[in-house]
C-alpha angles and dihedrals in degrees: 000000000000118000120201116205114206109231136170114315112260138154119249134192130247090251092056090051090053090053089052089048091055093046091049094053091074093041098060095086139113114310115268124234091267091049091049090052092047094048093045092048093049092045093051091049090046093050091051091050093048092048089052089048092052091044093053097040097044096044091046091050091045092053090044091055091053091053097040091052088068091062104038137054123248094249093057092045091048094052092049100042098038113022101033094038088052089051091053094046093048094053094046097041097049095041103046114008097085093046092044092055093047095045096046087050092044091055092061100107102042130053126186106216122203107224108152105025113240103031145108141224114269093228092048092053100085121144119271112289095018122140124243121217106244096216096052125094090255089049091056089056094042091055089059094043093052094048093046089073094060096083089064098068089037087053092054091058095041093048093049094047095043094047092045090052092049092050102041098036099039120128120251090251091056094045091050091059112104114265093359096147093043090049093051090051091048092050090050090049091049090054092049092051089056090050091053091063094045093108088056092048092051091049091049094048094045088053092046093242094152095153091069092061092043094052095044095047095045091054090044093050093051092048091048091051094048094049094046092049095044096048093043092052093045091050096046118111111269129235096008094304118157123237142085126301112275094226099029113163091000088080090060092045095051090047091052093050089050090052092052092048091053089054091049094048092046097049096040092046093050096049094044090051101043107021136057105245089222088076090065101047120109110246137179119262131210127202130206090274090059090249111152119213143153102216127046107237095217095050092043093052090046090052091050090051092050090047091056088050092048090056091052093043091049090055090048092048094051094032093096091060091049093049097048091048091054102036105032139060123246092265093059090044091054093047093049092048090050093049093044092055091052099036096046095056093091090044092057096038100045114007100048095053091045091052094049093046097045091049089057092043095051093045091054097043097045104030095109101026094107096040109103116236112238096190107091099197090056097044096101092048091047092051091050092050091046091053091048092051091048095049094044091050092048091048090054092046097048092043091055093046092050089047090055091048091052089046089051091053088052092051094045097040097048117003096057090065096045102051092099091051092049096048093045091052095047105039107005135235095316088081103020091063092056127077087270094105091052093048091047090050091055089045088058088064089050095053100074090043088058090051095051092045092051094053096044093047090048088058092049092049091050101050111014118115122246089253091053092048091051090051090049089060090065090048090052089056088052091048089051091052090047091050092051091046093049090047093053092047096047099037102036106019096042095026089227095146115189091358089057091052091054089048090052089052090051091053092047097051093041091059091047091051091052091052093048093046091052089053092047093053091048092048095053099038108034122088094001101101113136093007105065137039091265095173092053091049091050091051092050091049094049121112091237090061092051100044122075121245115290090242090056091051090048092051092052090047091051090048090053092052093048095046091044092058090042089055091048099042104032098026127183105254095111131041091245091052091048092053092050093045092049090046091055090051091047093055091047091048093053092050093046092047090053093049092047092051093049095045098040099042092122093051092048091047093048091048092052090045091050091051099040103024093086090061091057092048091050091052091050090053 
């Protein structure tokens, strides 16, 4: 791995840049042991920060929604939280997601390290208009910098088309909402502001500066909550009068624009303070054939491939809302929306940060694993480092998968029998007497499947070749068709309603996990005979290594049986019944936790060692 230290700005000659290019050629190899420890340490810290960010932001938003609902009507809240949020997500997802995946992956072999605060790399500090050699360390960074600006013009087109569609094809009910057109424009502007700082986001993530994002988004979330609440309360009818909120969805739109401005100010302020702005300017590149260009062809094609995938994945992500709107009545739609808001909390708080962090981690650890080393005297060292990077990556991957399986046992063994109790305590019998507890119970089975799918697809996105990613696009079309087919069968054919939609999602993600797992096994085991510890890799990929101990599985199964009969016999209708039912679950949880700890000591110890071991190695060095 090559590391570029940013030093005092100075002009260099073309000959000096060629020397750097030659020196860099031998540096762009598999990460060394020290690099692996550094990357793993930064990724673990980043994952923790992002989980905390999601926890604070999602819980704050969740509480806000409960309060705001007292001051706004369901139609207004529906337009803001469904239609306008979908507008924002569509613009951002289609404009930047594909390029973000490619650029975070493309930055795997080179890290710009901030040593002396406001400074710059000597080889980056050419005079204005100079040309960077594409194969040098600076060139590797410049390729990413140049391409990180592409989402901005794409965003202009996407924002205009999406906002125009929302305005000219809106229903009469939407158009009659106060400030609807203004709110659509503000949401579009908010999305575009986030796209403007995309080059800064890519630079921060490639340099593992996770705290910048955490700080900016936490401040933004709190400001968004305060503005939404204040404007909603100020616009509410006074003295018990009936009528709609004076500001309505405008409160959400103003709050969203404030959130985006906080992000822009935070990122721009950080990079102006601690970076030389020259590092972030687009510059021309030149290859060994003296060809001058702005965008690296390989990275650009990779970004296009990811963008095609992002379109398909966006349809898959929002497909459940489309299906339930077409195939179900308003009651089922309301129940599913209610369950989704509760059930997806853990997905947004824990799974999303893990997926983002592991994608960056895998791309940095494995970026040069399959590139042959041309320097003979370093071949043995390179093979050893490659093996270390492979095993470390697989340890992280299998540890996360086993964690999700254990989490799934917890959700299935306990949560499925306590959904009625939870809903009754939080929102009362209006919802607990509907099919919502049953739908939420089925959703509990879906949660760990989402977690496993996120981690396995993050690995595929990080290391798969462009050819494999192109082939995956066709598979995603097949998965989409399968999801729609399963939805029609479960929801229409079996009249399962919202439960059927969750079941269709389970089928969809299960097939995607199987595809990703087949790729993962092929990646680690094929073409590595005689070079890697193949037997160790096979053992780590075995089902016995991923599944918990049989006694642990039996204990969770027993807990489910006991809590099921407790739910049926004791119930949760009264406070006394709730206390007894929760007490039964508490006793079972203590016993199961003890058994899990005794039977999975080695897994727990290895997980802690994997997370903290790099600290010890750094101290020894």
